[in-house]
Rosetta silent file (secondary structure, phi, psi, omega in degrees, C-alpha in Angstrom):
SEQUENCE: MSTTEYTKVYYGNFILVTRVKDELEAAGIVPIIKDEGESQRLAGYASMNQGFQEVYVHNDELEKAMVIVNKTKAEMEAS
SCORE:     score description
SCORE:     0.000 S_00000001
   1 L     0.000  127.273 -179.480   21.334   63.043  -50.337 S_00000001
   2 L   -91.746  148.143  175.750   22.705   62.509  -46.870 S_00000001
   3 L  -116.180  148.173 -179.932   25.646   60.300  -46.110 S_00000001
   4 L  -135.667  155.394 -179.896   26.232   58.528  -42.870 S_00000001
   5 L   -91.302   -1.411 -176.910   29.122   56.639  -41.380 S_00000001
   6 E  -123.948  149.035 -179.859   26.823   53.970  -39.901 S_00000001
   7 E  -129.423  138.881  177.273   24.674   51.241  -41.424 S_00000001
   8 E   -73.356  128.886 -178.953   21.760   49.333  -39.902 S_00000001
   9 E  -115.698  -13.073 -178.257   22.648   45.645  -39.631 S_00000001
  10 E  -160.587  151.493  177.717   19.784   44.264  -37.535 S_00000001
  11 E  -144.383  129.293  178.892   16.269   45.067  -36.319 S_00000001
  12 E  -178.012 -170.797 -179.751   14.348   43.140  -33.694 S_00000001
  13 E   -75.842  169.821 -174.506   13.037   42.951  -30.173 S_00000001
  14 H   -54.234  -43.112 -175.967   15.131   43.826  -27.127 S_00000001
  15 H   -66.505  -46.026 -179.914   16.165   40.234  -26.388 S_00000001
  16 H   -67.528  -39.979  178.479   17.337   39.460  -29.916 S_00000001
  17 H   -63.508  -38.767  178.603   19.086   42.809  -30.256 S_00000001
  18 H   -62.295  -40.485  178.303   20.907   42.192  -26.983 S_00000001
  19 H   -62.915  -46.979  179.121   22.198   38.860  -28.313 S_00000001
  20 H   -62.228  -44.518  179.611   23.439   40.467  -31.548 S_00000001
  21 H   -58.707  -45.299 -179.955   24.983   43.353  -29.592 S_00000001
  22 H   -62.064  -41.353  179.475   26.830   40.962  -27.276 S_00000001
  23 H   -65.933  -41.391  178.276   28.232   38.974  -30.211 S_00000001
  24 H   -64.320  -44.714 -179.680   29.411   42.138  -31.963 S_00000001
  25 H   -64.450  -34.946  177.923   31.045   43.467  -28.803 S_00000001
  26 H   -63.777  -26.429  178.597   32.801   40.124  -28.250 S_00000001
  27 L   -91.690    4.644  178.426   34.383   40.616  -31.693 S_00000001
  28 L    86.509   13.334  178.818   35.542   44.125  -30.805 S_00000001
  29 L  -100.767  131.109  179.703   32.793   45.954  -32.697 S_00000001
  30 L  -101.050  103.187 -179.454   30.961   48.717  -30.839 S_00000001
  31 L   -82.277  159.892  172.602   27.360   48.828  -32.119 S_00000001
  32 E  -110.125  128.737 -179.863   24.917   51.685  -31.726 S_00000001
  33 E  -103.904  125.634  179.863   21.439   50.704  -30.565 S_00000001
  34 E  -112.527  125.078 -178.571   18.569   52.919  -31.694 S_00000001
  35 L  -125.003   86.753 -177.651   15.233   52.585  -29.907 S_00000001
  36 H   -66.481  -32.271  178.245   12.743   54.952  -31.510 S_00000001
  37 H   -60.821  -43.483  178.805    9.867   53.519  -29.486 S_00000001
  38 H   -67.717  -40.399  178.385   11.597   54.491  -26.255 S_00000001
  39 H   -61.771  -41.759  179.489   12.484   57.912  -27.651 S_00000001
  40 H   -67.064  -40.203  178.928    8.863   58.490  -28.635 S_00000001
  41 H   -61.821  -44.278 -179.481    7.631   57.308  -25.230 S_00000001
  42 H   -65.571  -29.138  178.754    9.992   59.679  -23.443 S_00000001
  43 H   -83.430   -6.633  177.721    8.783   62.525  -25.653 S_00000001
  44 L    93.500   15.236 -179.331    5.165   61.734  -24.767 S_00000001
  45 L  -106.368  154.285  173.943    4.073   60.197  -28.055 S_00000001
  46 L   -74.608  149.753 -177.660    2.467   56.820  -28.727 S_00000001
  47 L  -128.325  137.170  174.815    4.713   54.338  -30.476 S_00000001
  48 L   -89.056  -12.786 -175.029    3.977   51.540  -32.895 S_00000001
  49 L  -107.823   25.426 -176.510    7.521   50.166  -32.485 S_00000001
  50 L   -57.376  126.049  177.441    7.534   49.635  -28.739 S_00000001
  51 L    90.568   -7.103  178.818   10.153   47.066  -27.817 S_00000001
  52 E  -104.010  139.840 -176.584   11.867   46.992  -31.210 S_00000001
  53 E  -131.607  162.020  177.474   15.362   48.312  -31.691 S_00000001
  54 E  -118.049  143.738  177.931   17.840   48.803  -34.519 S_00000001
  55 E  -112.070  126.321  178.159   21.537   47.905  -34.453 S_00000001
  56 E  -117.748  147.694  172.980   23.989   50.085  -36.382 S_00000001
  57 E  -131.538  158.417  178.177   27.722   49.628  -36.949 S_00000001
  58 E   -66.609  143.097 -176.821   30.378   51.875  -38.396 S_00000001
  59 H   -58.796  -28.967  177.964   30.868   51.368  -42.129 S_00000001
  60 H   -64.686  -24.456 -177.747   34.532   50.439  -41.555 S_00000001
  61 H  -108.181    8.346 -172.414   33.335   47.378  -39.605 S_00000001
  62 H   -60.250  -48.039 -177.006   30.317   46.545  -41.768 S_00000001
  63 H   -61.566  -47.927  178.794   31.692   43.479  -43.543 S_00000001
  64 H   -62.982  -40.724 -178.971   32.942   41.856  -40.334 S_00000001
  65 H   -65.179  -39.839 -178.462   29.712   42.782  -38.536 S_00000001
  66 H   -64.939  -35.259  176.478   27.476   41.243  -41.210 S_00000001
  67 H   -62.304  -44.289 -179.707   29.256   37.895  -40.890 S_00000001
  68 H   -66.971  -44.766 -179.338   28.618   37.957  -37.137 S_00000001
  69 H   -62.276  -46.398 -179.583   25.006   39.126  -37.496 S_00000001
  70 H   -63.515  -40.486  177.968   24.179   36.461  -40.102 S_00000001
  71 H   -64.160  -44.697 -179.161   25.792   33.734  -37.983 S_00000001
  72 H   -65.342  -43.161  177.610   23.932   34.899  -34.862 S_00000001
  73 H   -59.537  -43.299 -179.964   20.601   35.111  -36.731 S_00000001
  74 H   -63.131  -40.529  178.289   21.073   31.558  -38.033 S_00000001
  75 H   -65.016  -41.237 -179.421   21.807   30.307  -34.509 S_00000001
  76 H   -67.589  -38.081 -179.956   18.744   32.071  -33.101 S_00000001
  77 H   -70.543  -29.038 -179.381   16.487   30.699  -35.838 S_00000001
  78 H   -76.246  -20.747 -177.635   17.802   27.166  -35.253 S_00000001
  79 L   -74.758    0.000    0.000   16.914   27.311  -31.543 S_00000001
């Protein structure tokens, strides 16, 4: 079983991920954005996830990050 210091907190298209990323950074949290579709494209493979990205945060900041992510998701859904 592998352990990691980061946890995925959000998954969505580039625009939504950018909004979540900006909100996290404004709170002093540095997220990691993973774009497997882009990685696959650069490697020469077809991708089913083109345009979708994942947002990860360090486990030490997970609780604070989830509050921000949930608030941001609610705001985006209300728009």
